[in-house]
C-alpha positions as MATLAB code, in Angstrom:
seq = 'MIRNANFYEAKLYRRNRTELIIPTSAYIVGTKPLAYDWLSLSVGGSALVPSKTAQYIIETSGDFEGKIYSWDGRKYVKISDDVGIKFDVRPVGNSEKRTFQPISGILSEAVGIYLYTQDLPSEIAPHDTVVYLGKYYMVESVGYYAEDLRILGAKRFPDDKLIEKFPKGIKIC';
ca = [
      -4.457    3.483  -10.025;
      -8.244    3.909  -10.158;
      -9.985    0.528  -10.002;
     -13.534    1.817  -10.567;
     -15.493    4.987   -9.864;
     -14.984    4.788   -6.091;
     -12.067    2.465   -5.349;
      -8.318    2.946   -5.798;
      -5.475    0.472   -5.654;
      -3.381    0.452   -2.503;
      -0.315   -1.631   -1.853;
       0.784   -3.000    1.515;
       4.425   -3.471    2.449;
       4.834   -5.588    5.597;
       7.276   -4.455    8.257;
       8.629   -7.914    8.991;
      12.227   -6.950    9.544;
      13.990   -4.026   11.162;
      14.692   -2.246    7.893;
      12.026   -1.972    5.236;
      13.241   -1.076    1.758;
      10.435    0.293   -0.348;
      11.287    0.269   -4.031;
      11.305    3.515   -5.987;
       8.812    3.721   -8.858;
      10.613    3.721  -12.197;
       9.534    3.876  -15.833;
      11.183    2.336  -18.863;
      12.600    4.983  -21.219;
      15.606    3.188  -22.738;
      15.480    0.890  -25.743;
      17.931   -1.689  -24.395;
      16.484   -3.589  -21.399;
      18.595   -3.610  -18.217;
      21.122   -1.093  -19.617;
      22.425    1.952  -17.717;
      19.947    4.341  -19.388;
      16.951    1.984  -19.177;
      14.942    3.652  -16.371;
      13.581    7.078  -15.465;
      11.804    8.420  -12.390;
       9.028    9.847  -14.581;
       7.088    8.780  -17.647;
       9.078    9.897  -20.688;
      11.676   11.585  -18.470;
      15.425   11.500  -18.753;
      17.317    8.381  -17.694;
      18.169    8.202  -14.020;
      21.642    7.607  -12.645;
      21.284    4.148  -11.104;
      22.300    3.566   -7.498;
      23.577    0.282   -6.077;
      21.671    0.925   -2.840;
      18.276    1.594   -4.447;
      15.615   -0.800   -5.618;
      13.347    0.120   -8.529;
       9.866   -1.222   -9.218;
       8.844   -1.007  -12.862;
       5.561    0.861  -13.348;
       5.542    0.724  -17.171;
       2.993   -1.730  -18.596;
       4.414   -4.892  -20.137;
       6.631   -7.845  -19.262;
       8.670   -5.919  -16.682;
       5.731   -4.308  -14.841;
       5.680   -4.954  -11.094;
       9.144   -6.483  -10.977;
      11.868   -5.098   -8.722;
      15.388   -4.418   -9.999;
      18.630   -3.090   -8.556;
      21.816   -1.882  -10.225;
      24.861   -4.155   -9.856;
      27.344   -1.717  -11.401;
      27.007   -3.039  -14.964;
      23.299   -3.720  -15.502;
      19.946   -3.917  -13.744;
      19.344   -7.253  -12.024;
      15.918   -8.597  -11.105;
      15.579   -8.974   -7.356;
      12.005  -10.241   -7.184;
       8.469   -9.682   -8.191;
       6.737   -6.868   -6.355;
       6.521   -7.737   -2.675;
       3.575   -5.405   -2.155;
       0.131   -6.877   -1.506;
      -2.487   -5.113   -3.619;
      -5.947   -4.334   -2.312;
      -8.715   -1.892   -3.220;
      -9.642    1.046   -0.981;
     -11.760    4.154   -0.986;
     -11.633    7.176    1.297;
     -14.468    7.389    3.795;
     -16.764   10.322    4.432;
     -16.977   12.299    7.666;
     -19.979   10.352    8.952;
     -18.196    7.040    8.372;
     -15.087    8.210   10.256;
     -17.100    8.370   13.470;
     -18.049    4.696   13.158;
     -14.463    3.395   12.906;
     -13.669    0.838   15.631;
      -9.925    0.078   15.890;
      -8.868   -3.454   16.832;
      -5.104   -2.870   16.679;
      -2.911    0.184   16.794;
      -4.035    3.502   18.181;
      -6.810    5.877   17.271;
      -5.410    9.332   17.840;
      -7.012   12.671   17.249;
      -4.217   13.452   14.806;
      -5.077   14.091   11.205;
      -5.098   10.939    9.137;
      -6.796    9.299    6.209;
      -9.483    6.714    6.824;
      -9.856    4.069    4.134;
     -12.593    1.519    3.557;
     -11.809   -1.813    1.914;
     -13.628   -5.003    1.077;
     -10.435   -7.042    0.700;
      -8.245   -5.990    3.630;
      -5.105   -8.168    3.734;
      -5.295  -10.315    6.880;
      -1.617   -9.721    7.642;
      -1.896   -5.908    7.810;
      -0.743   -4.386   11.099;
       0.062   -1.001   12.605;
       3.369    0.496   11.407;
       3.172   -1.295    8.037;
       3.607    0.906    4.981;
       0.767    1.468    2.514;
       1.150    3.124   -0.870;
      -2.041    5.038   -1.658;
      -2.435    7.396   -4.633;
       1.320    7.299   -5.211;
       2.296    8.349   -1.675;
       3.671    6.325    1.213;
       1.776    6.212    4.506;
       2.134    4.384    7.799;
      -0.779    2.305    9.088;
      -1.866    3.842   12.390;
      -4.750    1.490   13.132;
      -6.717   -1.410   11.672;
     -10.408   -1.901   12.353;
     -13.930   -2.000   11.068;
     -16.839    0.372   10.501;
     -19.964   -0.192   12.601;
     -22.646    2.397   13.242;
     -24.313    0.567   16.104;
     -22.463   -2.112   18.019;
     -25.617   -2.974   19.910;
     -26.862   -4.789   16.800;
     -27.213   -8.460   17.650;
     -25.243   -7.947   20.849;
     -22.059   -7.220   18.891;
     -20.234   -5.998   22.005;
     -20.141   -9.617   23.232;
     -18.069  -10.856   20.302;
     -14.265  -10.647   20.048;
     -12.784   -8.131   17.607;
     -11.547  -10.820   15.198;
     -15.147  -12.016   14.740;
     -16.505   -8.474   14.351;
     -13.989   -7.558   11.662;
     -15.193  -10.584    9.671;
     -18.790   -9.299    9.735;
     -18.438   -5.525    9.409;
     -16.828   -3.436    6.624;
     -13.065   -3.247    7.147;
     -10.798   -0.254    7.207;
      -7.529    1.325    8.159;
      -6.364    4.722    9.299;
      -3.132    5.893    7.703;
      -0.969    8.903    8.431;
];
């Protein structure tokens, strides 16, 4: 979802247990809420065959939006509200990539996407899952963008203080 001309919505899913279940995006197409033919995997698409092992997050605007449901064999049952933490991000340019300073995770030479954010969730960590532009990515590293760390003797401060002062970011792959 585009938030403004430069920023997009991202959603963080914490890896706080051994198995992370990320809900599948679903859209309301049926007229009877919670019925067998209520959801589709695409806007205006045909009804999906519900699975007892899947979880579905409703993307259609309205009262059900952002809530997570599963199929119990007879009807859809609400599990919870969306467990994802929303925050706004924008991709960074090539010159900004060179200023990224990781504080956790790794910074590999592998191809990845660097994102800038003003409201980075404090609980984000490497190996968490981020949904960005409808795709799922793993957080490779968390850090900040600083062109010159010599400013005000920044090298003498711990990373947790620097990330408070400088623009925040993540690298996802």
